[in-house]
DSSP file (Angstrom, degrees, kcal/mol; ACC not computed):
  #  RESIDUE AA STRUCTURE BP1 BP2  ACC     N-H-->O    O-->H-N    N-H-->O    O-->H-N    TCO  KAPPA ALPHA  PHI   PSI    X-CA   Y-CA   Z-CA
    1    1 A X              0   0    0      0, 0.0     3,-0.1     0, 0.0     2,-0.0   0.000 360.0 360.0 360.0 138.2  -37.6    5.6    1.4
    2    2 A X        -     0   0    0      1,-0.1     2,-0.1     0, 0.0     3,-0.1  -0.244 360.0 -80.9 -81.5 170.6  -38.9    9.1    0.3
    3    3 A X        -     0   0    0      1,-0.1    -1,-0.1     2,-0.1     2,-0.1  -0.428  51.5 -98.0 -71.2 143.4  -38.4   10.8   -3.0
    4    4 A X     >  -     0   0    0      1,-0.2     4,-2.7    -2,-0.1     5,-0.2  -0.435  32.6-131.9 -56.1 127.3  -35.2   12.6   -3.7
    5    5 A X  H  > S+     0   0    0      1,-0.2     4,-2.1     2,-0.2    -1,-0.2   0.824 105.2  51.3 -58.3 -32.7  -35.9   16.3   -2.9
    6    6 A X  H  > S+     0   0    0      2,-0.2     4,-1.7     1,-0.2    -1,-0.2   0.948 111.4  45.8 -68.7 -48.0  -34.4   17.4   -6.2
    7    7 A X  H  > S+     0   0    0      1,-0.2     4,-0.6     2,-0.2    -2,-0.2   0.899 112.7  52.8 -60.1 -39.9  -36.4   15.0   -8.3
    8    8 A X  H >< S+     0   0    0     -4,-2.7     3,-0.7     1,-0.2    -1,-0.2   0.894 108.2  49.5 -62.0 -41.9  -39.5   16.0   -6.3
    9    9 A X  H 3< S+     0   0    0     -4,-2.1    11,-0.6     1,-0.2    10,-0.2   0.800 115.0  44.5 -68.3 -28.2  -38.9   19.7   -7.0
   10   10 A X  H 3< S+     0   0    0     -4,-1.7    -1,-0.2     9,-0.2    -2,-0.2   0.478  84.6 128.4 -92.1  -3.0  -38.5   19.0  -10.7
   11   11 A X    <<  -     0   0    0     -3,-0.7     8,-1.0    -4,-0.6     2,-0.2  -0.255  61.1-120.7 -59.1 135.3  -41.5   16.7  -10.8
   12   12 A X  B     -A   18   0A   0      6,-0.2     6,-0.2     7,-0.1    -1,-0.1  -0.545  20.2-124.2 -78.8 141.4  -43.9   17.6  -13.6
   13   13 A X    >   -     0   0    0      4,-3.3     3,-2.2    -2,-0.2    -1,-0.1  -0.196  40.4 -90.5 -69.3 173.2  -47.5   18.5  -12.8
   14   14 A X  T 3  S+     0   0    0      1,-0.3    -1,-0.1     2,-0.1    -2,-0.1   0.738 130.1  55.5 -62.9 -21.1  -50.3   16.6  -14.5
   15   15 A X  T 3  S-     0   0    0      2,-0.1    -1,-0.3     3,-0.0     3,-0.1   0.407 121.9-106.8 -90.4   3.7  -50.3   19.1  -17.3
   16   16 A X  S <  S+     0   0    0     -3,-2.2     2,-0.2     1,-0.3    -2,-0.1   0.430  76.1 132.2  92.3  -0.9  -46.5   18.5  -17.9
   17   17 A X        -     0   0    0      1,-0.1    -4,-3.3    -5,-0.1    -1,-0.3  -0.590  56.0-118.2 -86.2 150.6  -45.2   21.7  -16.5
   18   18 A X  B     -A   12   0A   0     -6,-0.2    -6,-0.2    -2,-0.2    -7,-0.1  -0.569   6.5-134.2 -87.3 148.8  -42.3   21.7  -14.1
   19   19 A X  S    S+     0   0    0     -8,-1.0     2,-0.3   -10,-0.2    -9,-0.2   0.904 101.5  24.6 -63.7 -41.9  -42.6   22.9  -10.5
   20   20 A X  S    S-     0   0    0    -11,-0.6     2,-0.3    -9,-0.1    -2,-0.0  -0.823  77.0-142.4-114.7 160.0  -39.2   24.7  -11.1
   21   21 A X        +     0   0    0     -2,-0.3     2,-0.1    -4,-0.1   -11,-0.1  -0.573  28.3 178.2-122.8  69.9  -38.0   25.8  -14.5
   22   22 A X        -     0   0    0     -2,-0.3     3,-0.1     1,-0.1    -4,-0.0  -0.390  24.0-165.6 -72.8 149.5  -34.2   25.2  -14.4
   23   23 A X  S    S+     0   0    0      1,-0.3    33,-2.5    32,-0.1     2,-0.4   0.620  80.6  30.8 -97.7 -22.8  -32.1   25.8  -17.5
   24   24 A X  E     -b   56   0B   0     31,-0.2     2,-0.4    33,-0.0    -1,-0.3  -0.999  60.9-170.4-141.7 134.7  -29.1   23.9  -16.0
   25   25 A X  E     -b   57   0B   0     31,-2.6    33,-2.9    -2,-0.4     2,-0.7  -0.995  11.3-154.5-122.8 129.8  -28.8   20.9  -13.7
   26   26 A X  E     -b   58   0B   0     -2,-0.4     2,-0.7    31,-0.2    33,-0.2  -0.920  14.4-170.3-101.3 112.8  -25.5   19.8  -12.2
   27   27 A X  E     -b   59   0B   0     31,-3.0    33,-3.0    -2,-0.7     2,-0.8  -0.884   2.0-169.7-109.3 101.2  -25.8   16.1  -11.4
   28   28 A X  E    S-b   60   0B   0     -2,-0.7    33,-0.2     1,-0.2    31,-0.1  -0.819  74.4 -33.2 -98.0 105.5  -22.9   14.9   -9.4
   29   29 A X  S >  S+     0   0    0     31,-3.5     3,-1.0    -2,-0.8     4,-0.3   0.921  79.2 172.6  50.8  52.6  -22.9   11.1   -9.2
   30   30 A X  T 3  S+     0   0    0     -3,-0.3    -1,-0.1    30,-0.3     3,-0.1   0.694  74.3  29.4 -68.4 -18.4  -26.8   11.0   -9.2
   31   31 A X  T >  S+     0   0    0      1,-0.1     3,-1.0     2,-0.1    -1,-0.2   0.219  85.8 106.8-123.7  15.9  -27.1    7.3   -9.5
   32   32 A X  T <  S+     0   0    0     -3,-1.0    -2,-0.1     1,-0.2    -1,-0.1   0.794  87.7  34.6 -71.0 -26.7  -24.0    6.0   -7.8
   33   33 A X  T 3  S+     0   0    0     -4,-0.3     2,-0.3    -3,-0.1    -1,-0.2  -0.017 100.1  91.1-119.0  31.7  -25.6    4.7   -4.7
   34   34 A X  S <  S-     0   0    0     -3,-1.0    -3,-0.0     1,-0.1    -4,-0.0  -0.864  76.3-100.1-124.2 159.6  -29.0    3.4   -5.9
   35   35 A X     >  -     0   0    0     -2,-0.3     4,-2.6     1,-0.1     5,-0.2  -0.211  42.6 -98.0 -74.0 169.4  -30.3    0.1   -7.2
   36   36 A X  H  > S+     0   0    0      1,-0.2     4,-2.2     2,-0.2     5,-0.2   0.844 119.5  50.0 -61.2 -39.5  -30.6   -0.7  -10.9
   37   37 A X  H  > S+     0   0    0      2,-0.2     4,-1.7     1,-0.2    -1,-0.2   0.919 114.5  43.8 -69.5 -41.7  -34.4    0.0  -11.2
   38   38 A X  H  > S+     0   0    0      2,-0.2     4,-2.6     1,-0.2    -2,-0.2   0.877 111.1  56.5 -68.7 -36.8  -34.1    3.3   -9.5
   39   39 A X  H  X S+     0   0    0     -4,-2.6     4,-2.6     1,-0.2     5,-0.2   0.934 107.4  48.3 -57.8 -47.6  -31.0    4.1  -11.6
   40   40 A X  H  X S+     0   0    0     -4,-2.2     4,-2.2     1,-0.2    -1,-0.2   0.888 111.3  50.5 -61.8 -39.5  -33.0    3.5  -14.7
   41   41 A X  H  X S+     0   0    0     -4,-1.7     4,-2.1     2,-0.2    -2,-0.2   0.913 111.5  47.0 -65.9 -43.0  -35.8    5.7  -13.5
   42   42 A X  H  X S+     0   0    0     -4,-2.6     4,-2.4     2,-0.2    -2,-0.2   0.928 112.6  49.7 -65.6 -44.4  -33.5    8.6  -12.6
   43   43 A X  H  X S+     0   0    0     -4,-2.6     4,-2.3     1,-0.2    -1,-0.2   0.892 111.4  48.9 -61.8 -39.8  -31.7    8.4  -16.0
   44   44 A X  H  X S+     0   0    0     -4,-2.2     4,-2.4    -5,-0.2    -1,-0.2   0.878 109.4  52.7 -68.7 -36.0  -35.0    8.4  -17.9
   45   45 A X  H  X S+     0   0    0     -4,-2.1     4,-2.3     2,-0.2    -2,-0.2   0.924 110.0  48.5 -61.8 -44.4  -36.1   11.4  -15.9
   46   46 A X  H  X S+     0   0    0     -4,-2.4     4,-2.0     1,-0.2    -2,-0.2   0.920 111.2  49.8 -62.9 -43.2  -33.0   13.3  -16.8
   47   47 A X  H  X S+     0   0    0     -4,-2.3     4,-2.9     1,-0.2     5,-0.2   0.894 110.2  51.1 -61.6 -40.7  -33.4   12.3  -20.4
   48   48 A X  H  X>S+     0   0    0     -4,-2.4     4,-3.0     2,-0.2     5,-0.6   0.903 107.7  52.1 -63.0 -42.0  -37.0   13.5  -20.4
   49   49 A X  H  X5S+     0   0    0     -4,-2.3     6,-2.0     1,-0.2     4,-1.0   0.895 114.0  44.9 -62.2 -38.7  -35.9   16.9  -18.8
   50   50 A X  H  X5S+     0   0    0     -4,-2.0     4,-1.0     4,-0.2    -2,-0.2   0.965 120.5  38.2 -65.7 -52.4  -33.4   17.2  -21.7
   51   51 A X  H  <5S+     0   0    0     -4,-2.9    -2,-0.2     1,-0.2    -3,-0.2   0.927 127.5  27.9 -69.1 -50.3  -35.7   16.2  -24.4
   52   52 A X  H  <5S+     0   0    0     -4,-3.0    -3,-0.2    -5,-0.2    -1,-0.2   0.703 131.8  30.3 -92.2 -20.5  -39.0   17.8  -23.4
   53   53 A X  H  <<S-     0   0    0     -4,-1.0    -3,-0.2    -5,-0.6    -2,-0.2   0.408  96.3-122.9-122.1   0.8  -37.9   20.8  -21.4
   54   54 A X     <  +     0   0    0     -4,-1.0     2,-0.3    -6,-0.2    -4,-0.2   0.775  49.9 165.0  66.5  26.6  -34.6   21.8  -23.0
   55   55 A X        -     0   0    0     -6,-2.0     2,-0.4    -9,-0.1    -1,-0.2  -0.599  32.7-137.2 -78.5 134.0  -32.7   21.5  -19.7
   56   56 A X  E     -b   24   0B   0    -33,-2.5   -31,-2.6    -2,-0.3     2,-0.5  -0.761  20.4-158.7 -88.1 136.0  -28.9   21.3  -20.0
   57   57 A X  E     -b   25   0B   0     -2,-0.4     2,-0.8   -33,-0.2   -31,-0.2  -0.971  15.4-158.8-121.6 124.6  -27.3   18.7  -17.7
   58   58 A X  E     -b   26   0B   0    -33,-2.9   -31,-3.0    -2,-0.5     2,-0.7  -0.908  21.8-163.6 -95.6 110.9  -23.8   18.6  -16.5
   59   59 A X  E     -b   27   0B   0     -2,-0.8     2,-0.5   -33,-0.2   -31,-0.2  -0.865   5.9-168.0-106.1 110.8  -23.4   15.0  -15.5
   60   60 A X  E     +b   28   0B   0    -33,-3.0   -31,-3.5    -2,-0.7     2,-0.3  -0.868  27.8 133.3-102.1 122.1  -20.4   14.2  -13.3
   61   61 A X        -     0   0    0     -2,-0.5    -2,-0.0   -33,-0.2   -33,-0.0  -0.991  57.2-142.1-160.1 162.8  -19.6   10.5  -12.8
   62   62 A X  S    S+     0   0    0     -2,-0.3     2,-0.9     1,-0.1    -1,-0.1   0.432  84.7  92.2-101.1  -7.0  -17.0    7.8  -12.8
   63   63 A X     >  -     0   0    0      1,-0.2     4,-1.9    -3,-0.0     3,-0.2  -0.771  54.5-173.8 -95.2  99.1  -19.5    5.4  -14.5
   64   64 A X  H  > S+     0   0    0     -2,-0.9     4,-2.5     1,-0.2     5,-0.2   0.802  80.1  63.6 -63.6 -28.9  -19.0    5.7  -18.3
   65   65 A X  H  > S+     0   0    0      1,-0.2     4,-1.2     2,-0.2    -1,-0.2   0.951 108.7  38.9 -62.5 -48.9  -22.0    3.5  -19.0
   66   66 A X  H  > S+     0   0    0     -3,-0.2     4,-1.6     1,-0.2    -1,-0.2   0.850 112.8  57.8 -71.8 -31.4  -24.5    5.9  -17.5
   67   67 A X  H  X S+     0   0    0     -4,-1.9     4,-2.9     1,-0.2     3,-0.2   0.920 105.9  49.2 -62.5 -42.5  -22.6    8.9  -18.9
   68   68 A X  H  < S+     0   0    0     -4,-2.5    -1,-0.2     1,-0.2    -2,-0.2   0.824 107.1  56.4 -65.4 -30.6  -23.0    7.5  -22.4
   69   69 A X  H  < S+     0   0    0     -4,-1.2    -1,-0.2    -5,-0.2    -2,-0.2   0.858 119.2  30.8 -67.2 -35.8  -26.7    7.0  -21.7
   70   70 A X  H  < S+     0   0    0     -4,-1.6    -2,-0.2    -3,-0.2    -1,-0.2   0.829  99.2  96.0 -90.9 -37.0  -27.1   10.7  -20.8
   71   71 A X     <  +     0   0    0     -4,-2.9     3,-0.2    -5,-0.2   -13,-0.0  -0.310  32.8 173.3 -76.2 136.4  -24.6   12.5  -22.9
   72   72 A X  S    S+     0   0    0      1,-0.5     2,-0.3    -2,-0.1    -1,-0.2   0.725  93.1   9.4 -90.9 -39.1  -25.1   14.2  -26.3
   73   73 A X  S    S-     0   0    0     -3,-0.1    -1,-0.5     2,-0.0     2,-0.3  -0.948  80.1-163.1-132.5 153.3  -21.5   15.4  -25.9
   74   74 A X        -     0   0    0     -2,-0.3     2,-0.3    -3,-0.2    -6,-0.0  -0.958  11.3-167.2-140.1 159.2  -19.0   14.4  -23.4
   75   75 A X        -     0   0    0     -2,-0.3     2,-0.4     2,-0.0    -2,-0.0  -0.992  14.1-145.5-142.6 141.2  -15.7   15.6  -21.9
   76   76 A X        -     0   0    0     -2,-0.3     2,-0.4     2,-0.0    -2,-0.0  -0.865   5.6-156.2-110.8 144.3  -13.2   13.6  -19.7
   77   77 A X        -     0   0    0     -2,-0.4     2,-0.3     0, 0.0    -2,-0.0  -0.961  11.9-173.9-117.3 135.3  -11.1   15.1  -17.0
   78   78 A X        -     0   0    0     -2,-0.4     2,-0.1     0, 0.0     3,-0.0  -0.900  32.4 -98.4-125.8 157.1   -7.9   13.4  -15.8
   79   79 A X        -     0   0    0     -2,-0.3     2,-0.2     1,-0.1     0, 0.0  -0.475  42.9-110.8 -71.4 143.4   -5.6   14.2  -13.0
   80   80 A X              0   0    0     -2,-0.1    -1,-0.1     1,-0.1     0, 0.0  -0.530 360.0 360.0 -73.4 140.8   -2.5   16.1  -13.9
   81   81 A X              0   0    0     -2,-0.2    -1,-0.1    -3,-0.0    -2,-0.0   0.455 360.0 360.0 -84.7 360.0    0.7   14.1  -13.7
């Protein structure tokens, strides 16, 4: 299986610079359909983008465990009754 095109576009060069320089990433269920080892790799990549490059991530998920791993702050949305 090939690399996710978004992860590839954000891949850092050997000197640590990004191919693209996003300020915001909207990640809609980015790890919902991948195995545990790839999930951990994607989550760590997102954390690195936050920490080292100051990227803001809007992380949309139903999985609270991964949300807590990524979030500095969080907000929940519920269906209106």
